[in-house]
C-alpha positions, 0 to 999 in steps of 0.5 A: 499499500502507498503511504501518503503523507498529509501536508499540514500547510506549515511552510509556504515551500514545497521542495520539489527536486530534480527528476523528482516526482510528487503525487497529491490526493485530495478529497473534493467532498468538503462543506459548502463553508470550505468550498466558498472560502476556496472559490475566492482563490479561483479566476473569473473564468474558473467561477464561471466554469464552476457556475455551468455546473447543473448539479450542487456536488459537481460544482462544489467538486470543481472548485475544490479540485481548481482552488486544490491545484492553485495550492500545490502550485503556490506552494511549489512557487511560493505565489499566492495562488490567486496570482497563478495563470494557466495558459491551454494545449489544443487539446486542453492540457494547462500549464503554467503561463510565462511570467517574470516569477514563474517557473517555466519547467515546473510541470503539472496534471490532475484527474478527479473522479467522483469525490477524489483528486489527483494531482502530478507535479515535477520539474522538467518531465512531461507528466500526465494522470488519470483517475477512473471509477471501476464499473463492470458495464464499461466491458460489457460493450466490446469497448475493448475490441473497439479502442484497445491494441490487439495486444492489450484485448488479448492481455484482457481476454486472458485474465479470469472474468472477475478481474477483467473490469479492474484489468479494463480500467487499469489500462485505460488509465495507464493509455489515458495518463500517457496521452495526458502527458503526451498533451494529445488527448483522445486525439491520439487513436488508441489502438496505436500503442499498447501498455500493461493490462493486468492491475497486479503487473507493473505498469509499463508502455510496451510500444508505439507504433509511430516511434519504436524507441518511444517506449523507452523514453517513458514510465509508468506507475500505477496508483493504489486507491482500492478496489473501486477505483483505479489509477496511473501517472505517465512520466517522460523520462525515470523519477528517482523518487515519488513522493505521495501527498495528500492535500489537507484544505482545513489547514490553508487559509488564505493570506 
């Protein structure tokens, strides 16, 4: 089991070494008063996006996720969370906008499902992270045959029936994390590259059809969050250390 270290926000700076990856998790189901407090950290466009959610629970989770991202990045940059400015790639991948007091090589990515969010942060390494709820019905619509590579379909079929839902989502999150790290999203065909499938098997990028050397340039890591969730993080390169942290919203106060 992973050991998540809870951040108490006692320092404005989180130490992040070169070739080091930090993965954070955060509970997004917060009290209404905490959500309204965190809303003060968001930009006007984020507040507008939050307001478009029809259900209150989705609104609150979005606010918590975006505020959490700002708190975490602000801790690495010694920058007030409200002063962080994002830019977005062609497929919507967020990054830090260039400015004199922002470290341009600080890369990050986030994912959330239900009431849980994950954030990945590293210097100089492209990263992507994905999180999905494991749902058995997704394996009943031939989605693997429609979207996965031939080798992944074979790996999934070799698993016992009761392990196939977990295998499907382990595969999906590993693939999605890789695509998010590259910044291409689902514009890249999912059957053009292969990853390991079984939950108990180490996560690895096995091959890419467009470049036989691509797989050797990436690392994948599964994230154990219990039997009902699948998650993975992809990193360009090989991090020398991965640190697991947990965000404690209740200890944060707006300066």
